[in-house]
C-alpha positions, 0 to 999 in steps of 0.5 A: 517619202521612201520607207524601207524595212531593215529586217535584222533577222528577228529584230534589233534587240537581243530579246527579239527571239523570245517573242511569242509570235516566233518559233525558235528557228524563225531566223532560218525559216523562209516562210517567216521572212515571206510573212514579214514581206507581206506585212511590209507590202500591206503597208505599201512600204518600198523595200525589204532590206537585208543586212549581211556579213560573210561570217558568224557575227552574233554570239548565238548564245544571246541572239541568232543572226545572219544565218541564210545567204541574203539572195536566198531569202529575197527570192522567197520574199519575191515569190510571196509578194508583188510589189515590195522591193528587194535589197540585199547586202553583199560585200565587195571585199569577198565577192566576184563582180561577175558572179554577184552581178549575175545573182542580183540580175537574176533576182531582178528579172524573176521579181519583175524589176524589184531588186537592188544591191547594197554595196558594202566593204567588210571591216570585221577582222574576224571575217578574214579567216573565212577566206584564207587570210590572216588580216583584211586589206587596209581600208584604202585598198578596200574602198579602191576595190569597191569603187572598181567593183561597182563600175564592173558590175554596172558594166555587166548589168548594162551588157545584159540590158543592151546585149553588148559584151563588156571589156573591163580592165582595172587594178583589181579586175579584168572582165570580158563578156556579158551576162546571159540574164535578160533585162528586167522590167526596170532595166537593171538593178539599183545601187544602195550604199551603206557607210558613213566614212569619208570614202563611203560618202564619196562613193555614195555621191558618185554611184549610189541611188539610195544611201543608208546613212547613220546619223543620230541628230538632226543637225548631223543628218542635214549635214550628211544630206547636203554633203552627199547631194553635193558630191552627186552634183560634182559628179555630173549627176542629178542630186534628186537621183540619190535618196538619203535614208537614215536608219531609224530604230523604232520601239512603239507602244499605243502610248509613250508609257507603253513604248518605254515599258517595252523598251525597258523590258528588252534592255533588262534581257540584254547580256551584262557587258554588251553595251560596254563592249559595243560602245568600246568597239564603236569608238575604239576606246576602252570604256572602263578607262574613262569617267562615265559621268564626264563628257567624252575625252577631248582626245576622242572628240577632236583627235582623228582616228588612225584608219590603219589601226581602227577597224570598226565603222568610221561612219558609226564612230563619227555619228556617236562622237558628233551626238556627244559633242553637239549635245554635251552629253556625259558618257553615261547619258550617251550610253542611255541615248544610244540604247544599243543602237550605236550608230542609228537614231532610236525613237521610243514612243507612240505612233504619233510621236514616231510619225512626228520625228519622221515628218520633222526630219523629212521637212527639215531636209535631213532625209528622203525617207528612212530605213526602219529598224523595228525592235522585234518582228513581226509585231514591231513592224505590224504596229508601224504598218497599222498605226504609223503609216495611216498617220503619215498618209493623213499628213500627206507624207506617204502613199496610199497605194503603189504607183509603179511596179518597179523599184526604179520607177517608185524611186524615180531613178532613170537608167544610167545614161539617161541620168548623165544625159539629163545632167549634161543637158541641165 
């Protein structure tokens, strides 16, 4: 299976920055990120994954976050490691295809073929002002631009690999020329897609090599897995070349009791009202207007959201509503299950319990692996590497050593023309 680590600054919890293993400015220290990369590589994890958003998203009074540009961090990690993959998130809404293709291809070349781009659109309204806009483009426009953006970047990467100039004419972009970067050891970078909206799933099936999904229940995970694979097949691709990797928040202790104590300590440090605000934003409703000891209102579960009015993540919203409906949870119990994750599954337990849930999803056809989201760094990752990885190895689910030097080789992804040719021949 594939196991990436999603490095959310110093951890996903609000108290992660308080860890005795960190100094106050770790989140802007490239050596800190390099050390996280070395820990991940010690466990033969596949890739170091960086989320990003082109603006200040976290309240710095409570949690540091997303301070450095992602390819700068990934360059430092590349220099400190030999095998770990390097996945950076960059938005198609506020970037230029040529410049982005150049930046990622350069990272791919100097790292020996270890780079991938996580394709996202920007949905946070407050980002618009950073680019001189009063509001974001509507969701449909953002996804049309994203699809065209990816096509243009792929053409540019192919131009570097083949030495042939590209000519791209689209609704949003007109590009003529080629990248000056030599082809990397893996030919060209991989594409990752994160987003669970209907348009996002279609984009993933057509173009992505790995998908960062957000599913909270096994049933939902299986449905998402099958849907994206079917889109890939309809698009003339081999579905095995699209790897589905749900996010998994991990809180690990030597025993379940220790893990729960660790989780409860973190929860006690969360700012008052944070969970309610996140929940309201995720679902597009006012938490104070509904009964906490009743299920979600039928209008929320059954009524499709208006994409022109709802500006949050449709994928996160759908995953939360599906969990509530499938398990008939009250709002209060739903809040408890989410535990601050709001879109990604959370496991609190011993190393054996974490390995059990990973193996269960893998064997049930819900995942090709996971994007791990430790509660805090570095110890949350260290306990996974030192105690969970050996269990997965003993069960025959994970590698003992790296078997390919490039990310493409490790994921078993052919170059674009080979993928298409193989599908046509089949």
